[in-house]
C-alpha positions in Angstrom: -40.1 -21.4 13.2 -38.0 -20.5 9.5 -34.9 -22.2 10.9 -31.3 -21.8 8.4 -28.5 -24.1 8.6 -24.8 -22.3 7.5 -22.1 -25.6 7.1 -18.7 -25.5 6.9 -14.7 -26.2 8.8 -14.6 -22.9 9.7 -10.4 -23.5 10.3 -11.3 -20.9 11.8 -13.3 -18.8 11.9 -13.0 -15.6 9.0 -14.7 -12.0 8.8 -16.1 -13.6 6.5 -17.7 -16.0 8.5 -19.0 -13.6 10.3 -20.2 -11.5 8.4 -22.2 -14.0 6.1 -23.6 -15.2 10.3 -24.7 -12.1 10.5 -27.1 -11.1 7.8 -28.1 -14.4 7.7 -29.3 -14.6 11.7 -31.2 -11.5 10.9 -33.6 -13.5 7.4 -34.5 -16.5 10.0 -36.1 -17.2 12.8 -32.9 -19.8 14.3 -29.5 -19.8 12.5 -26.9 -23.1 13.2 -24.0 -22.2 12.5 -22.8 -25.7 12.1 -18.9 -27.0 12.2 -18.6 -30.2 9.5 -15.7 -32.7 10.8 -14.5 -34.1 7.7 -12.9 -36.8 8.1 -10.5 -36.7 4.7 -9.6 -33.3 6.2 -6.7 -32.5 8.7 -7.8 -29.1 10.0 -5.6 -27.1 12.0 -7.8 -26.6 14.8 -10.1 -29.5 16.5 -13.3 -29.7 16.4 -14.1 -28.7 19.9 -11.2 -25.4 19.3 -13.7 -24.5 16.0 -16.4 -24.3 17.8 -15.5 -23.0 20.9 -14.0 -19.9 18.8 -17.1 -19.5 16.9 -19.4 -19.6 19.8 -16.5 -16.9 20.7 -17.7 -15.1 17.9 -21.3 -15.3 18.7 -21.4 -13.9 21.5 -25.1 -14.3 23.3 -27.1 -13.8 19.9 -30.3 -16.0 20.7 -31.1 -16.7 17.3 -28.2 -18.4 16.4 -26.5 -21.8 18.0 -23.3 -23.5 16.7 -23.4 -27.6 16.9 -21.2 -30.0 15.2 -21.4 -32.6 12.8 -20.1 -35.5 11.0 -21.6 -37.6 7.4 -23.7 -36.3 4.8 -25.2 -32.6 5.5 -29.3 -33.5 4.0 -28.6 -35.8 7.0 -27.7 -33.3 9.6 -30.9 -31.4 7.9 -33.1 -33.5 8.6 -32.5 -34.2 11.9 -32.5 -30.0 12.9 -35.4 -29.9 11.0 -34.3 -27.2 8.5 -35.0 -27.2 4.9 -32.6 -24.3 4.2 -28.7 -24.1 3.3 -27.1 -20.8 3.7 -23.7 -20.7 1.9 -21.2 -17.8 1.1 -20.1 -17.3 -2.3 -16.7 -14.9 -3.0 -16.6 -15.5 -6.3 -17.8 -17.3 -9.7 -15.5 -19.9 -8.8 -17.1 -20.8 -5.6 -20.2 -20.6 -6.9 -19.6 -23.6 -9.3 -18.6 -26.1 -6.4 -21.0 -24.3 -4.4 -24.0 -24.9 -7.1 -23.2 -28.7 -7.6 -23.4 -29.4 -4.1 -26.2 -27.4 -4.2 -28.2 -30.0 -6.6 -26.8 -32.9 -5.0 -28.2 -32.1 -1.3 -31.8 -31.4 -3.6 -31.4 -34.6 -5.3 -31.5 -36.2 -2.1 -33.8 -34.4 0.2 -36.6 -32.7 -2.8 -37.2 -30.3 0.6 -34.2 -29.0 1.2 -32.8 -25.8 -1.1 -29.9 -23.7 -1.1 -29.6 -20.2 -0.2 -26.7 -17.8 -1.5 -25.5 -14.7 0.2 -22.5 -12.8 -1.6 -19.4 -11.2 1.3 -19.3 -7.8 1.3 -16.7 -6.5 -0.2 -14.4 -5.7 2.0 -14.3 -10.2 2.3 -14.5 -10.8 -0.9 -10.9 -12.2 -0.6 -10.5 -13.3 2.6 -10.7 -17.2 3.2 -9.6 -19.4 6.1 -6.7 -21.0 4.6 -4.9 -17.2 3.5 -5.5 -16.4 7.6 -3.5 -19.6 7.8 -0.6 -18.7 6.1 -0.5 -15.6 6.8 -0.1 -16.6 10.5 2.0 -18.7 9.9 4.7 -16.1 8.7 4.3 -14.3 11.2 1.2 -11.6 9.8 -0.9 -9.6 11.6 -4.3 -10.8 11.2 -6.6 -9.1 14.0 -8.5 -7.3 11.0 -9.4 -11.3 9.0 -10.3 -12.3 11.7 -12.4 -11.8 15.2 -10.3 -10.6 17.7 -11.4 -12.2 20.7 -9.9 -15.8 18.6 -7.0 -13.8 17.2 -4.2 -14.9 20.0 -5.5 -19.1 19.3 -4.8 -18.6 15.8 -1.3 -17.3 16.6 -0.4 -19.5 19.8 -1.2 -22.7 17.6 1.3 -22.1 15.2 3.7 -21.2 18.0 3.1 -24.2 19.5 4.2 -26.3 16.0 6.7 -24.0 16.1 6.1 -22.5 12.7 
């Protein structure tokens, strides 16, 4: 069984993430979307919220699983018996960082490969940070995130008084 892991913070999930998820799911038997618990960052949404948003956006796709992890990605990969990491790239600047991470992961475990997918042209400018900035300033975000989660993003900023 070919298992791919798509790791990320997904704070929040965007249509760019969904594009990669949908395309990656077509080339594997099982895609694990792994929400990173990064203790050095302060995400806007909790791990539980980010996981719930992904599950809402993905729906009942049989070959996609959403879970969370903390620690090293290579350790998580071993725990789910996966050998391939999928990463989305928007620009050359993404590649520079992701290549370093891919080489580090490969150095820690020779069996782990990283597969890079270019985002679709209509998502190449999109990031979770952009979505948060738009929502923080009251701009419309429905074209950039799965429709089901847009109200939750607006609500988070409303509660925060921003």
